[in-house]
TORBALO-735216 format. One record per residue: residue in one letter; y, x, z of N, C-alpha, C in turn. Coordinates in pm, whole numbers, padded with zeros to 5 digits, always signed. Last residue first. Example, Ala and Ser with C-alpha at 12.3 -4.5 7.8 and 13.67 -1.06 7.14 Angstrom:
<lumkols>
s-00225+01285+00708-00106+01367+00714+00003+01290+00787a-00569+01319+00780-00450+01230+00780-00330+01320+00780
</lumkols>
This chain:
<lumkols>
k+22415-04890-18920+22557-04864-18950+22572-04766-19060e+22187-05024-18804+22205-05003-18947+22351-04976-18981d+21965-04993-18568+22108-04977-18583+22138-04936-18725g+21694-04993-18565+21760-05123-18566+21910-05111-18578d+21666-04692-18382+21602-04793-18467+21677-04927-18454p+21949-04469-18368+21848-04553-18303+21792-04655-18401k+21963-04179-18570+22020-04310-18535+21913-04394-18470k+21926-03849-18447+21872-03964-18519+21945-04090-18474f+22002-03640-18289+22087-03671-18403+22036-03789-18486l+21813-03596-18100+21947-03632-18054+22037-03678-18169h+21592-03503-18229+21590-03644-18185+21729-03689-18137s+21642-03230-18262+21661-03319-18377+21662-03465-18336f+21597-03038-18080+21707-03129-18053+21731-03228-18166p+21295-02912-17944+21373-02951-18063+21480-03054-18025v+21282-02655-17713+21273-02800-17729+21354-02838-17851m+21098-02353-17742+21225-02426-17751+21199-02576-17773r+20862-02221-17763+20893-02281-17634+21021-02365-17636s+20869-02110-18015+20770-02217-17991+20795-02287-17856r+21058-01910-17985+21090-02026-18069+20994-02142-18041e+20908-01730-17829+21029-01792-17774+21067-01917-17853a+20714-01657-18014+20674-01723-17889+20792-01794-17825e+20879-01532-18200+20803-01651-18239+20758-01729-18116a+20967-01315-18049+21065-01412-18100+20994-01542-18139a+20725-01182-18009+20800-01233-17893+20901-01338-17936k+20660-01116-18274+20570-01202-18197+20643-01263-18077e+20875-00945-18331+20860-01069-18407+20768-01167-18333r+20818-00737-18154+20945-00810-18142+20936-00945-18213e+20576-00650-18256+20581-00705-18120+20708-00786-18099d+20665-00555-18506+20566-00663-18498+20568-00730-18361l+20836-00350-18421+20891-00464-18494+20795-00582-18493a+20649-00179-18299+20758-00237-18219+20818-00358-18289i+20491-00113-18522+20431-00181-18407+20539-00249-18324r+20682+00020-18681+20616-00101-18731+20553-00180-18616v+20742+00236-18509+20847+00140-18545+20785+00010-18595a+20496+00369-18504+20553+00316-18379+20660+00211-18409t+20474+00445-18773+20375+00355-18714+20430+00290-18587g+20694+00619-18789+20685+00501-18875+20588+00399-18820v+20615+00817-18606+20734+00736-18580+20732+00609-18663i+20388+00917-18741+20375+00861-18606+20493+00770-18575q+20505+01009-18980+20400+00907-18984+20385+00839-18848n+20681+01204-18882+20733+01089-18957+20630+00975-18961i+20494+01383-18774+20590+01315-18686+20645+01191-18755d+20368+01470-19008+20290+01402-18904+20382+01323-18812m+20585+01594-19137+20517+01481-19201+20437+01401-19098l+20633+01799-18951+20734+01696-18974+20675+01573-19042v+20401+01948-18988+20427+01888-18857+20529+01775-18872f+20444+02032-19249+20330+01946-19220+20348+01877-19085s+20670+02192-19212+20679+02077-19302+20563+01980-19278d+20576+02392-19040+20678+02298-18992+20685+02174-19080i+20409+02528-19221+20351+02461-19104+20448+02356-19052l+20610+02624-19394+20507+02533-19443+20441+02458-19328r+20754+02791-19220+20819+02676-19282+20718+02577-19339r+20559+02982-19154+20621+02902-19049+20683+02776-19108e+20508+03097-19409+20401+03029-19337+20460+02936-19230i+20761+03210-19463+20705+03108-19552+20599+03028-19479e+20770+03394-19249+20872+03289-19262+20823+03175-19351e+20557+03562-19309+20554+03485-19185+20655+03370-19190s+20655+03670-19550+20528+03594-19548+20519+03507-19424i+20881+03805-19458+20898+03693-19551+20771+03607-19552s+20851+03855-19102+20840+03901-19240+20861+03780-19331r+21101+03778-18851+20969+03765-18912+20970+03831-19050g+21343+03749-18727+21260+03863-18689+21119+03855-18744s+21519+03561-18808+21418+03519-18710+21328+03634-18665a+21677+03696-18991+21742+03633-18876+21641+03596-18768a+21486+03771-19181+21558+03874-19106+21620+03816-18979a+21413+03518-19276+21313+03604-19213+21381+03712-19128a+21652+03431-19390+21595+03357-19277+21493+03443-19202e+21679+03621-19597+21782+03610-19493+21727+03540-19369s+21445+03564-19743+21467+03698-19690+21570+03696-19577l+21491+03300-19819+21377+03333-19733+21394+03469-19668k+21716+03341-19983+21726+03257-19863+21612+03286-19766d+21600+03505-20182+21713+03554-20102+21727+03474-19973r+21407+03330-20285+21365+03456-20222+21475+03512-20134l+21578+03138-20391+21487+03103-20284+21440+03227-20211e+21707+03287-20591+21786+03227-20483+21698+03192-20364a+21501+03352-20768+21563+03459-20689+21641+03402-20571r+21224+03122-20757+21353+03167-20809+21414+03270-20714s+20879+03216-20754+20994+03141-20705+21120+03197-20768r+20524+03196-20779+20653+03240-20832+20763+03155-20771f+20258+03304-20568+20334+03202-20639+20466+03262-20684t+19962+03354-20405+20055+03414-20498+20126+03302-20570f+19821+03399-20093+19874+03303-20189+19969+03381-20278n+19540+03514-19912+19658+03544-19993+19692+03428-20084v+19459+03431-19575+19426+03436-19716+19555+03463-19793t+19358+03557-19250+19455+03503-19347+19399+03510-19488k+19141+03651-19118+19228+03557-19048+19326+03491-19143r+18806+03703-19223+18949+03716-19249+19028+03611-19173e+18540+03651-19198+18605+03726-19091+18756+03737-19107a+18460+03528-19430+18449+03451-19305+18523+03519-19190e+18487+03737-19617+18576+03621-19623+18575+03540-19493d+18471+04060-19463+18406+03946-19529+18501+03828-19523l+18731+04301-19514+18650+04215-19429+18582+04109-19514a+18735+04617-19677+18773+04475-19674+18677+04399-19583p+18791+04930-19508+18707+04842-19590+18750+04695-19572r+19114+05092-19525+19001+05037-19451+18918+04947-19541g+19194+05354-19762+19220+05241-19674+19094+05192-19606a+19037+05434-20075+19139+05459-19973+19156+05335-19887k+18693+05484-20142+18814+05403-20155+18910+05436-20042k+18547+05781-20261+18566+05693-20149+18697+05617-20168a+18368+05810-20559+18493+05838-20487+18511+05734-20377k+18027+05892-20556+18132+05793-20579+18254+05832-20498k+17890+06193-20687+17925+06111-20572+18035+06014-20610a+17637+06244-20922+17780+06241-20895+17808+06148-20779k+17349+06442-20879+17411+06311-20879+17559+06322-20849m+17214+06691-21093+17282+06660-20970+17356+06526-20984
</lumkols>
């Protein structure tokens, strides 16, 4: 007689393509876990959800910093171009300070 395999407890695992989330395992200090736990409780999220939210926010902040940095560089370049154009339209006054020809004082 064939022995039957014991049925696994719980629901069957989804294929990797069907999974909505993946597992990350990492170590942290107790202080960080305490802060994450407090923040998760205050926001009504699980610790995993709190970690995920904070990681997403950090990437969004990096994107914002890059966009702002680019905008500032463009604005400064435009300001410099406008200042250069203004300088090129100015009339030089150096001829006012030259001694007239033939005046040898």
